[in-house]
C-alpha positions in Angstrom: 117.6 111.9 197.0 116.3 115.0 198.8 115.7 114.0 202.4 112.2 114.6 203.7 111.7 112.5 206.9 107.9 112.4 206.3 108.3 111.0 202.7 111.6 109.1 203.0 109.9 106.2 204.8 107.6 105.8 201.8 110.4 104.9 199.4 112.4 101.7 199.6 115.4 100.8 197.4 115.9 97.1 197.1 119.2 95.6 195.8 119.4 91.9 195.1 122.5 90.2 193.8 122.5 86.8 192.1 124.9 84.8 190.0 123.3 86.2 186.8 123.2 89.8 187.8 122.0 92.6 190.1 118.4 93.8 190.5 117.9 97.3 191.7 114.3 98.2 192.4 112.4 101.1 193.9 109.2 100.4 195.9 106.9 103.2 196.7 104.8 102.7 199.8 101.9 104.9 198.8 99.4 106.6 201.0 96.2 107.4 199.2 97.6 106.8 195.7 100.5 109.1 195.7 104.2 108.5 196.5 105.4 112.1 196.2 108.9 111.0 195.8 111.5 110.0 193.2 114.7 108.1 193.0 117.4 108.5 190.4 120.1 105.9 189.8 123.6 106.1 188.4 124.8 102.6 188.1 128.2 101.5 186.7 128.4 98.1 185.0 131.2 96.3 183.2 131.7 97.3 179.6 130.5 93.8 178.5 127.1 93.4 180.2 123.5 92.7 179.2 121.3 95.5 180.4 117.6 95.1 181.3 116.3 98.4 182.5 112.6 99.3 183.1 111.1 102.5 184.5 107.6 103.8 184.8 108.1 107.5 185.1 111.6 108.5 184.1 114.2 108.5 181.3 116.8 105.8 180.6 120.3 106.8 179.7 123.1 104.3 178.9 126.6 104.8 177.5 129.3 102.5 176.3 128.0 99.0 177.1 128.4 95.9 174.8 125.8 93.1 175.1 122.1 92.3 174.6 120.0 95.2 175.8 116.4 95.6 176.8 115.4 99.2 177.7 111.9 100.1 178.6 110.1 103.2 179.9 106.4 104.1 180.1 106.7 107.9 180.5 110.2 108.9 179.5 112.8 109.0 176.8 115.5 106.4 176.1 119.0 107.4 175.1 121.8 105.0 174.4 125.2 106.2 173.2 128.3 104.3 172.0 126.5 100.9 172.5 127.2 97.6 170.8 125.0 94.5 170.5 121.4 93.7 170.1 118.9 96.4 171.2 115.2 96.1 172.2 113.7 99.4 173.4 110.1 100.4 174.0 108.5 103.6 175.4 105.0 104.9 175.4 105.6 108.6 175.9 109.1 109.5 174.9 111.6 109.6 172.1 114.3 107.0 171.4 117.8 108.0 170.4 120.2 105.0 169.9 123.9 105.1 168.7 125.3 101.6 167.9 129.1 101.5 167.2 129.0 97.8 166.4 126.3 95.3 165.4 127.3 91.7 164.8 125.3 89.2 162.7 122.1 87.9 164.4 122.0 90.9 166.8 118.6 92.4 166.1 117.3 95.9 166.8 113.7 96.5 167.8 112.8 100.1 168.6 109.2 101.1 169.4 107.5 104.3 170.7 103.9 105.5 170.6 104.4 109.2 171.3 107.9 110.2 170.3 110.5 110.1 167.5 113.2 107.6 166.9 116.8 108.3 165.8 119.0 105.4 165.1 122.7 105.7 164.3 124.4 102.7 162.8 127.9 102.1 161.4 128.0 102.6 157.6 129.0 99.0 157.0 126.0 97.5 158.8 124.2 94.8 156.8 120.6 94.4 157.9 117.0 93.9 156.8 114.8 96.9 157.6 111.2 97.1 158.6 110.2 100.7 159.4 106.7 102.0 160.1 105.2 105.3 161.3 101.6 106.3 161.6 102.0 110.1 161.8 105.5 110.9 160.7 108.1 110.6 158.0 110.9 108.2 157.3 114.3 109.6 156.5 117.7 107.8 156.0 121.3 109.1 155.5 122.4 105.5 155.0 122.1 103.8 151.6 118.9 101.8 151.7 117.8 99.4 149.0 114.1 99.6 149.0 112.0 96.5 148.7 108.6 98.2 149.3 107.9 101.7 150.5 105.1 104.1 151.1 104.8 107.4 152.9 104.5 105.5 156.2 106.3 102.2 155.7 109.7 101.0 154.5 110.9 97.5 153.9 114.4 97.2 152.5 118.0 96.4 153.2 121.2 98.1 154.3 124.3 97.0 152.3 122.5 94.0 150.8 120.8 92.8 153.9 122.0 90.1 156.2 121.2 88.1 159.3 120.4 91.2 161.4 116.8 92.6 161.5 116.1 96.2 162.2 112.5 96.9 163.2 111.5 100.5 164.0 108.0 101.7 164.8 106.4 105.0 166.0 102.9 106.3 166.0 103.3 110.0 166.7 106.9 111.0 166.2 108.3 114.5 165.9 111.9 115.5 166.2 114.0 118.7 166.0 117.2 117.9 164.3 120.0 119.9 162.6 120.0 123.7 162.1 118.2 123.2 158.8 114.9 122.7 160.5 112.3 120.3 161.6 111.0 116.9 160.5 108.9 114.2 162.0 109.2 110.5 162.2 112.2 108.2 162.0 115.7 109.1 161.1 118.7 106.9 160.5 122.2 108.5 160.5 125.7 107.4 160.1 127.4 106.6 163.4 
């Protein structure tokens, strides 16, 4: 955090520890509607941990954590690499890029953005039921999908015969630059 004595007293970082986890929170003491400050966190957690991260104006980046995850941002992208476990992410203005190295039975994925694209990387052996929608984009998959019903904007189907895991992905306005070959919009599944 850059130190500005006039503004530093307007930002408070609260850390609360309990038997179930740790809460880290930023409180902006605003004067006339503007905090004019920002705080960035780099937090290390055990490899096996359930993450619950929320931010209003900022991106969320996670790496290498196994558990049940809830990641949310209002104005910012969400990126999760080398993750395992269930995943629930939501952002209003930002893209979502998730790489899952393992997904067990009954560990669901729910990814949603309004203004941004979604890229989801799954292991090739993933068995799951798919529910994918986009209002202004395209759906593309590198994984073998058995299509139940499909249109230009919706896809309902299965990966590897389906299973106890549900994958729900939704975007309204998605656009993504990917691969040297060019540009496409919407949702994209790739092999992890």
